BALOBA-1460 file (C-alpha; in Angstrom, 3 decimals):
// residues 269
<rec num="1" residu="m" x="0.361" y="-129.437" z="181.835"/>
<rec num="2" residu="y" x="1.565" y="-125.572" z="182.221"/>
<rec num="3" residu="i" x="-1.993" y="-124.187" z="181.857"/>
<rec num="4" residu="c" x="-2.868" y="-126.869" z="184.766"/>
<rec num="5" residu="k" x="0.020" y="-126.078" z="186.863"/>
<rec num="6" residu="m" x="-0.758" y="-122.020" z="186.557"/>
<rec num="7" residu="f" x="-4.572" y="-122.905" z="187.231"/>
<rec num="8" residu="k" x="-3.402" y="-124.940" z="190.737"/>
<rec num="9" residu="k" x="-1.260" y="-121.861" z="191.770"/>
<rec num="10" residu="m" x="-4.000" y="-119.075" z="190.721"/>
<rec num="11" residu="n" x="-6.722" y="-121.917" z="193.193"/>
<rec num="12" residu="r" x="-4.180" y="-121.489" z="195.716"/>
<rec num="13" residu="i" x="-4.048" y="-118.084" z="195.629"/>
<rec num="14" residu="i" x="-7.690" y="-117.835" z="195.584"/>
<rec num="15" residu="i" x="-8.135" y="-119.985" z="198.599"/>
<rec num="16" residu="i" x="-5.412" y="-117.980" z="200.754"/>
<rec num="17" residu="a" x="-6.715" y="-114.928" z="199.806"/>
<rec num="18" residu="v" x="-10.193" y="-115.827" z="200.767"/>
<rec num="19" residu="i" x="-8.942" y="-117.362" z="204.179"/>
<rec num="20" residu="i" x="-6.589" y="-114.396" z="205.168"/>
<rec num="21" residu="a" x="-10.547" y="-112.518" z="204.350"/>
<rec num="22" residu="l" x="-12.180" y="-114.664" z="206.495"/>
<rec num="23" residu="f" x="-9.942" y="-114.245" z="209.051"/>
<rec num="24" residu="t" x="-9.036" y="-110.556" z="209.145"/>
<rec num="25" residu="s" x="-13.308" y="-110.241" z="209.340"/>
<rec num="26" residu="c" x="-13.323" y="-112.342" z="212.109"/>
<rec num="27" residu="k" x="-10.705" y="-110.296" z="214.119"/>
<rec num="28" residu="y" x="-12.773" y="-107.198" z="213.306"/>
<rec num="29" residu="e" x="-16.407" y="-108.675" z="214.509"/>
<rec num="30" residu="k" x="-14.066" y="-109.559" z="217.650"/>
<rec num="31" residu="l" x="-12.634" y="-105.870" z="217.642"/>
<rec num="32" residu="l" x="-16.724" y="-104.613" z="217.351"/>
<rec num="33" residu="k" x="-17.453" y="-106.740" z="220.093"/>
<rec num="34" residu="s" x="-14.378" y="-105.669" z="222.170"/>
<rec num="35" residu="h" x="-15.012" y="-103.353" z="225.483"/>
<rec num="36" residu="d" x="-11.368" y="-102.101" z="224.691"/>
<rec num="37" residu="y" x="-11.766" y="-98.574" z="223.663"/>
<rec num="38" residu="r" x="-8.088" y="-97.719" z="223.349"/>
<rec num="39" residu="l" x="-7.342" y="-100.405" z="221.621"/>
<rec num="40" residu="k" x="-10.583" y="-99.741" z="218.969"/>
<rec num="41" residu="y" x="-9.204" y="-96.263" z="219.248"/>
<rec num="42" residu="q" x="-5.550" y="-97.081" z="217.919"/>
<rec num="43" residu="k" x="-7.158" y="-99.590" z="215.402"/>
<rec num="44" residu="a" x="-9.628" y="-97.344" z="213.992"/>
<rec num="45" residu="l" x="-6.439" y="-94.862" z="213.211"/>
<rec num="46" residu="i" x="-4.997" y="-97.741" z="211.439"/>
<rec num="47" residu="y" x="-7.608" y="-98.761" z="209.466"/>
<rec num="48" residu="y" x="-7.810" y="-95.095" z="208.391"/>
<rec num="49" residu="a" x="-4.220" y="-94.608" z="207.220"/>
<rec num="50" residu="e" x="-4.739" y="-97.882" z="205.336"/>
<rec num="51" residu="e" x="-7.618" y="-95.822" z="203.618"/>
<rec num="52" residu="d" x="-10.340" y="-99.117" z="205.117"/>
<rec num="53" residu="y" x="-12.569" y="-96.346" z="205.950"/>
<rec num="54" residu="i" x="-15.678" y="-98.682" z="206.222"/>
<rec num="55" residu="r" x="-14.076" y="-100.503" z="209.192"/>
<rec num="56" residu="a" x="-12.294" y="-97.280" z="210.315"/>
<rec num="57" residu="n" x="-15.670" y="-95.586" z="210.475"/>
<rec num="58" residu="g" x="-17.244" y="-98.589" z="212.122"/>
<rec num="59" residu="l" x="-15.282" y="-98.052" z="215.138"/>
<rec num="60" residu="f" x="-15.229" y="-94.307" z="215.136"/>
<rec num="61" residu="e" x="-19.008" y="-94.634" z="215.368"/>
<rec num="62" residu="q" x="-18.886" y="-96.716" z="218.153"/>
<rec num="63" residu="l" x="-16.275" y="-94.635" z="220.002"/>
<rec num="64" residu="k" x="-17.951" y="-91.149" z="219.593"/>
<rec num="65" residu="p" x="-20.296" y="-91.819" z="222.980"/>
<rec num="66" residu="i" x="-17.732" y="-93.077" z="224.708"/>
<rec num="67" residu="l" x="-14.956" y="-90.854" z="223.838"/>
<rec num="68" residu="k" x="-17.109" y="-87.640" z="223.902"/>
<rec num="69" residu="g" x="-15.767" y="-84.968" z="226.338"/>
<rec num="70" residu="s" x="-12.073" y="-86.715" z="226.081"/>
<rec num="71" residu="r" x="-9.083" y="-85.246" z="224.439"/>
<rec num="72" residu="e" x="-9.543" y="-87.830" z="221.236"/>
<rec num="73" residu="a" x="-13.019" y="-86.811" z="220.984"/>
<rec num="74" residu="d" x="-12.196" y="-83.869" z="217.812"/>
<rec num="75" residu="t" x="-9.891" y="-86.387" z="216.213"/>
<rec num="76" residu="v" x="-12.511" y="-89.246" z="216.436"/>
<rec num="77" residu="f" x="-15.626" y="-86.790" z="214.631"/>
<rec num="78" residu="f" x="-13.195" y="-85.120" z="212.629"/>
<rec num="79" residu="y" x="-11.891" y="-88.785" z="210.815"/>
<rec num="80" residu="s" x="-15.736" y="-90.288" z="210.691"/>
<rec num="81" residu="a" x="-16.896" y="-87.384" z="208.676"/>
<rec num="82" residu="y" x="-13.748" y="-87.799" z="206.414"/>
<rec num="83" residu="c" x="-14.802" y="-91.271" z="206.049"/>
<rec num="84" residu="n" x="-18.072" y="-90.259" z="204.906"/>
<rec num="85" residu="f" x="-16.435" y="-88.096" z="202.303"/>
<rec num="86" residu="y" x="-13.897" y="-90.756" z="201.193"/>
<rec num="87" residu="e" x="-17.290" y="-93.431" z="200.809"/>
<rec num="88" residu="g" x="-18.452" y="-90.864" z="198.482"/>
<rec num="89" residu="d" x="-21.664" y="-90.222" z="200.978"/>
<rec num="90" residu="y" x="-21.190" y="-86.571" z="200.673"/>
<rec num="91" residu="m" x="-24.767" y="-85.552" z="202.243"/>
<rec num="92" residu="l" x="-23.705" y="-87.177" z="205.316"/>
<rec num="93" residu="g" x="-20.004" y="-86.508" z="205.207"/>
<rec num="94" residu="s" x="-21.267" y="-82.587" z="204.638"/>
<rec num="95" residu="y" x="-23.763" y="-82.684" z="208.081"/>
<rec num="96" residu="y" x="-20.737" y="-84.456" z="210.099"/>
<rec num="97" residu="f" x="-18.116" y="-81.579" z="208.918"/>
<rec num="98" residu="d" x="-20.737" y="-78.758" z="209.583"/>
<rec num="99" residu="e" x="-21.647" y="-80.975" z="213.341"/>
<rec num="100" residu="f" x="-17.984" y="-80.747" z="213.979"/>
<rec num="101" residu="r" x="-17.405" y="-77.193" z="213.643"/>
<rec num="102" residu="r" x="-20.230" y="-76.311" z="215.629"/>
<rec num="103" residu="t" x="-19.368" y="-78.642" z="218.584"/>
<rec num="104" residu="f" x="-15.412" y="-78.142" z="218.244"/>
<rec num="105" residu="g" x="-14.838" y="-74.772" z="217.416"/>
<rec num="106" residu="n" x="-11.692" y="-74.216" z="218.886"/>
<rec num="107" residu="s" x="-10.003" y="-77.882" z="217.442"/>
<rec num="108" residu="p" x="-7.454" y="-77.357" z="215.494"/>
<rec num="109" residu="f" x="-9.533" y="-79.215" z="212.828"/>
<rec num="110" residu="a" x="-12.252" y="-76.352" z="212.824"/>
<rec num="111" residu="e" x="-11.316" y="-74.574" z="209.485"/>
<rec num="112" residu="e" x="-10.673" y="-77.271" z="207.254"/>
<rec num="113" residu="a" x="-14.164" y="-78.848" z="208.784"/>
<rec num="114" residu="e" x="-15.774" y="-75.832" z="207.800"/>
<rec num="115" residu="y" x="-14.490" y="-75.859" z="204.614"/>
<rec num="116" residu="m" x="-15.107" y="-79.274" z="203.742"/>
<rec num="117" residu="s" x="-18.516" y="-79.208" z="204.880"/>
<rec num="118" residu="a" x="-19.150" y="-76.517" z="202.021"/>
<rec num="119" residu="y" x="-17.159" y="-78.510" z="199.693"/>
<rec num="120" residu="c" x="-19.232" y="-81.587" z="199.852"/>
<rec num="121" residu="n" x="-22.201" y="-79.921" z="199.138"/>
<rec num="122" residu="y" x="-20.504" y="-78.607" z="195.995"/>
<rec num="123" residu="k" x="-19.757" y="-82.502" z="195.307"/>
<rec num="124" residu="l" x="-23.490" y="-82.735" z="195.452"/>
<rec num="125" residu="s" x="-23.991" y="-79.898" z="192.965"/>
<rec num="126" residu="p" x="-26.263" y="-81.730" z="190.048"/>
<rec num="127" residu="r" x="-25.904" y="-80.778" z="186.316"/>
<rec num="128" residu="p" x="-27.613" y="-77.581" z="185.178"/>
<rec num="129" residu="t" x="-30.905" y="-78.609" z="184.396"/>
<rec num="130" residu="l" x="-31.483" y="-80.011" z="187.927"/>
<rec num="131" residu="d" x="-32.523" y="-78.566" z="191.124"/>
<rec num="132" residu="q" x="-29.371" y="-76.370" z="192.378"/>
<rec num="133" residu="s" x="-30.097" y="-76.420" z="195.993"/>
<rec num="134" residu="y" x="-26.271" y="-77.710" z="196.521"/>
<rec num="135" residu="s" x="-24.935" y="-75.082" z="194.652"/>
<rec num="136" residu="n" x="-26.660" y="-72.371" z="196.657"/>
<rec num="137" residu="k" x="-25.862" y="-73.677" z="199.550"/>
<rec num="138" residu="a" x="-22.061" y="-74.238" z="198.932"/>
<rec num="139" residu="i" x="-21.690" y="-71.044" z="197.185"/>
<rec num="140" residu="s" x="-23.041" y="-69.436" z="200.980"/>
<rec num="141" residu="q" x="-20.790" y="-71.587" z="202.782"/>
<rec num="142" residu="i" x="-18.014" y="-71.046" z="201.186"/>
<rec num="143" residu="g" x="-18.897" y="-67.142" z="201.350"/>
<rec num="144" residu="l" x="-19.357" y="-67.510" z="205.163"/>
<rec num="145" residu="y" x="-15.742" y="-69.743" z="205.118"/>
<rec num="146" residu="l" x="-13.692" y="-66.456" z="202.945"/>
<rec num="147" residu="s" x="-15.260" y="-64.200" z="205.656"/>
<rec num="148" residu="k" x="-14.127" y="-65.769" z="208.601"/>
<rec num="149" residu="y" x="-10.535" y="-66.716" z="207.378"/>
<rec num="150" residu="p" x="-9.549" y="-64.290" z="204.769"/>
<rec num="151" residu="n" x="-6.168" y="-65.320" z="204.686"/>
<rec num="152" residu="s" x="-7.026" y="-68.809" z="204.102"/>
<rec num="153" residu="t" x="-4.511" y="-71.093" z="201.681"/>
<rec num="154" residu="r" x="-7.835" y="-72.202" z="200.262"/>
<rec num="155" residu="n" x="-9.232" y="-68.904" z="199.171"/>
<rec num="156" residu="d" x="-8.289" y="-69.139" z="195.007"/>
<rec num="157" residu="e" x="-9.817" y="-72.617" z="195.476"/>
<rec num="158" residu="c" x="-12.941" y="-71.347" z="197.323"/>
<rec num="159" residu="y" x="-13.275" y="-68.626" z="194.694"/>
<rec num="160" residu="k" x="-12.827" y="-71.088" z="191.512"/>
<rec num="161" residu="i" x="-15.600" y="-73.724" z="193.235"/>
<rec num="162" residu="i" x="-17.844" y="-70.269" z="193.520"/>
<rec num="163" residu="e" x="-17.464" y="-69.446" z="190.209"/>
<rec num="164" residu="e" x="-18.134" y="-72.643" z="188.806"/>
<rec num="165" residu="l" x="-21.298" y="-72.888" z="190.758"/>
<rec num="166" residu="r" x="-22.491" y="-69.433" z="189.466"/>
<rec num="167" residu="n" x="-22.115" y="-70.548" z="186.136"/>
<rec num="168" residu="k" x="-24.158" y="-72.979" z="186.821"/>
<rec num="169" residu="l" x="-26.967" y="-71.188" z="188.327"/>
<rec num="170" residu="v" x="-26.609" y="-68.955" z="185.320"/>
<rec num="171" residu="e" x="-27.600" y="-71.562" z="182.855"/>
<rec num="172" residu="k" x="-30.049" y="-73.207" z="184.995"/>
<rec num="173" residu="s" x="-31.837" y="-69.674" z="185.001"/>
<rec num="174" residu="y" x="-31.165" y="-69.510" z="181.141"/>
<rec num="175" residu="l" x="-32.576" y="-72.909" z="180.477"/>
<rec num="176" residu="s" x="-35.861" y="-72.766" z="182.693"/>
<rec num="177" residu="a" x="-36.668" y="-69.196" z="181.363"/>
<rec num="178" residu="k" x="-36.047" y="-70.688" z="177.899"/>
<rec num="179" residu="l" x="-38.337" y="-73.481" z="178.364"/>
<rec num="180" residu="y" x="-41.434" y="-71.286" z="178.350"/>
<rec num="181" residu="y" x="-40.619" y="-69.681" z="175.679"/>
<rec num="182" residu="n" x="-39.896" y="-73.019" z="173.785"/>
<rec num="183" residu="l" x="-43.393" y="-74.333" z="175.355"/>
<rec num="184" residu="s" x="-44.945" y="-71.117" z="173.825"/>
<rec num="185" residu="d" x="-46.010" y="-69.563" z="177.129"/>
<rec num="186" residu="y" x="-44.686" y="-66.047" z="175.911"/>
<rec num="187" residu="k" x="-46.111" y="-64.348" z="178.953"/>
<rec num="188" residu="a" x="-44.408" y="-66.335" z="181.678"/>
<rec num="189" residu="a" x="-41.559" y="-66.285" z="179.282"/>
<rec num="190" residu="t" x="-40.967" y="-62.756" z="179.276"/>
<rec num="191" residu="i" x="-41.407" y="-62.645" z="183.022"/>
<rec num="192" residu="a" x="-38.994" y="-65.547" z="183.378"/>
<rec num="193" residu="l" x="-36.207" y="-64.241" z="181.128"/>
<rec num="194" residu="n" x="-36.293" y="-60.663" z="182.491"/>
<rec num="195" residu="n" x="-36.280" y="-62.278" z="186.097"/>
<rec num="196" residu="s" x="-33.093" y="-64.263" z="184.823"/>
<rec num="197" residu="l" x="-31.226" y="-60.877" z="183.076"/>
<rec num="198" residu="e" x="-31.861" y="-59.203" z="186.753"/>
<rec num="199" residu="q" x="-30.761" y="-62.046" z="188.754"/>
<rec num="200" residu="f" x="-27.402" y="-62.684" z="186.688"/>
<rec num="201" residu="p" x="-27.049" y="-58.920" z="184.459"/>
<rec num="202" residu="e" x="-23.199" y="-60.190" z="183.414"/>
<rec num="203" residu="t" x="-24.825" y="-63.456" z="182.252"/>
<rec num="204" residu="k" x="-23.118" y="-65.347" z="178.894"/>
<rec num="205" residu="y" x="-26.316" y="-65.371" z="177.370"/>
<rec num="206" residu="r" x="-27.351" y="-61.783" z="178.064"/>
<rec num="207" residu="e" x="-27.712" y="-60.971" z="173.833"/>
<rec num="208" residu="e" x="-30.047" y="-64.302" z="173.041"/>
<rec num="209" residu="i" x="-32.097" y="-63.498" z="176.368"/>
<rec num="210" residu="m" x="-32.784" y="-59.850" z="175.274"/>
<rec num="211" residu="f" x="-33.607" y="-60.588" z="171.270"/>
<rec num="212" residu="l" x="-35.812" y="-63.898" z="173.238"/>
<rec num="213" residu="i" x="-38.024" y="-61.048" z="175.204"/>
<rec num="214" residu="l" x="-38.326" y="-59.216" z="172.070"/>
<rec num="215" residu="k" x="-39.379" y="-62.108" z="170.075"/>
<rec num="216" residu="a" x="-41.596" y="-63.430" z="172.961"/>
<rec num="217" residu="s" x="-43.387" y="-59.845" z="173.498"/>
<rec num="218" residu="f" x="-43.854" y="-59.962" z="169.558"/>
<rec num="219" residu="l" x="-45.472" y="-63.665" z="169.613"/>
<rec num="220" residu="l" x="-47.516" y="-62.551" z="172.914"/>
<rec num="221" residu="a" x="-49.148" y="-59.456" z="171.175"/>
<rec num="222" residu="e" x="-49.438" y="-61.671" z="167.924"/>
<rec num="223" residu="n" x="-51.973" y="-64.040" z="170.122"/>
<rec num="224" residu="s" x="-53.228" y="-61.719" z="171.988"/>
<rec num="225" residu="v" x="-56.897" y="-60.652" z="172.239"/>
<rec num="226" residu="e" x="-58.144" y="-57.148" z="170.118"/>
<rec num="227" residu="t" x="-58.402" y="-55.184" z="173.543"/>
<rec num="228" residu="k" x="-54.980" y="-56.157" z="174.872"/>
<rec num="229" residu="k" x="-52.400" y="-56.279" z="171.194"/>
<rec num="230" residu="i" x="-51.883" y="-52.582" z="171.211"/>
<rec num="231" residu="e" x="-50.408" y="-52.414" z="174.329"/>
<rec num="232" residu="r" x="-48.040" y="-55.433" z="173.657"/>
<rec num="233" residu="y" x="-47.365" y="-54.418" z="170.539"/>
<rec num="234" residu="q" x="-45.870" y="-51.217" z="172.093"/>
<rec num="235" residu="n" x="-43.825" y="-53.298" z="174.178"/>
<rec num="236" residu="t" x="-42.378" y="-54.878" z="171.339"/>
<rec num="237" residu="v" x="-41.256" y="-51.817" z="170.583"/>
<rec num="238" residu="d" x="-39.923" y="-50.870" z="173.545"/>
<rec num="239" residu="e" x="-37.893" y="-53.780" z="173.877"/>
<rec num="240" residu="y" x="-36.300" y="-53.739" z="170.160"/>
<rec num="241" residu="y" x="-35.159" y="-50.363" z="171.228"/>
<rec num="242" residu="s" x="-33.806" y="-51.564" z="174.435"/>
<rec num="243" residu="f" x="-32.000" y="-54.736" z="172.754"/>
<rec num="244" residu="t" x="-30.539" y="-52.476" z="169.176"/>
<rec num="245" residu="s" x="-29.274" y="-49.956" z="171.881"/>
<rec num="246" residu="e" x="-27.166" y="-52.724" z="173.423"/>
<rec num="247" residu="f" x="-26.501" y="-55.203" z="170.438"/>
<rec num="248" residu="t" x="-25.687" y="-52.773" z="167.646"/>
<rec num="249" residu="q" x="-23.731" y="-55.385" z="165.826"/>
<rec num="250" residu="s" x="-25.756" y="-58.477" z="166.875"/>
<rec num="251" residu="i" x="-26.401" y="-61.831" z="164.761"/>
<rec num="252" residu="y" x="-30.330" y="-61.218" z="165.634"/>
<rec num="253" residu="l" x="-30.410" y="-57.866" z="164.281"/>
<rec num="254" residu="k" x="-31.921" y="-58.642" z="160.858"/>
<rec num="255" residu="e" x="-35.035" y="-60.801" z="162.780"/>
<rec num="256" residu="a" x="-35.374" y="-57.880" z="165.301"/>
<rec num="257" residu="e" x="-35.891" y="-55.483" z="162.794"/>
<rec num="258" residu="k" x="-38.598" y="-57.147" z="161.234"/>
<rec num="259" residu="i" x="-40.335" y="-57.916" z="164.585"/>
<rec num="260" residu="f" x="-40.307" y="-53.763" z="164.674"/>
<rec num="261" residu="s" x="-41.440" y="-53.206" z="161.516"/>
<rec num="262" residu="d" x="-44.036" y="-55.852" z="161.424"/>
<rec num="263" residu="s" x="-45.451" y="-54.622" z="165.049"/>
<rec num="264" residu="q" x="-44.892" y="-50.347" z="163.834"/>
<rec num="265" residu="k" x="-47.472" y="-51.607" z="160.866"/>
<rec num="266" residu="k" x="-49.774" y="-53.373" z="163.516"/>
<rec num="267" residu="l" x="-49.637" y="-50.305" z="165.517"/>
<rec num="268" residu="k" x="-50.616" y="-48.047" z="162.546"/>
<rec num="269" residu="n" x="-53.556" y="-50.188" z="161.649"/>
């Protein structure tokens, strides 16, 4: 008996909720068709405050061409960009924040819009194994933001974001270079590993990268035609000296010394 009553009560609540949703939806559809742009503007701000970003943005998009050039224009464009951000559409959010910065340079929202455009690209930055175009774009945008607003209250956050993104770039560079080594393409590996070091000399993978350059140089020599072996074994010896001069207590030292010894024997022979 109690369970039956409870189910009846739940059904009533569901029915009431559906009716309210339909009524609200009808009101919104009517509002979209309305020519009362003052009302649309007021309702859009209410929806935005209630975090109903889909409905708010629907109205903001209608108001953009109507209120362009008015004193409310920057609010409409700015909040519309934020609606896309809160809906998780960071690509569109970045575009609209950047468009706002270019269109409303004198608006009190201009600084925040410039930061948010960069922040959206930061949110789009994927894991290190994937393409890092958005990471590079975010770093560039944040750098411009810091140079333009050196006293911004967001500076500490900006530096943290740059550090996080640069760490991704470092790891991406390391993983891409190491892939050539794993594929036994030792010539490409030595080039890619050296490029990675040149691009990020302070990388946390420096010791491993330098050892891999040494090892790849040796394996390249081992698999070379006779006419190129002497030159490549000599390159291996040079890489050994570079590695051991910098990492005297390396965990790879024993293996490095064997590579050096083997290379020296090959050169003598």
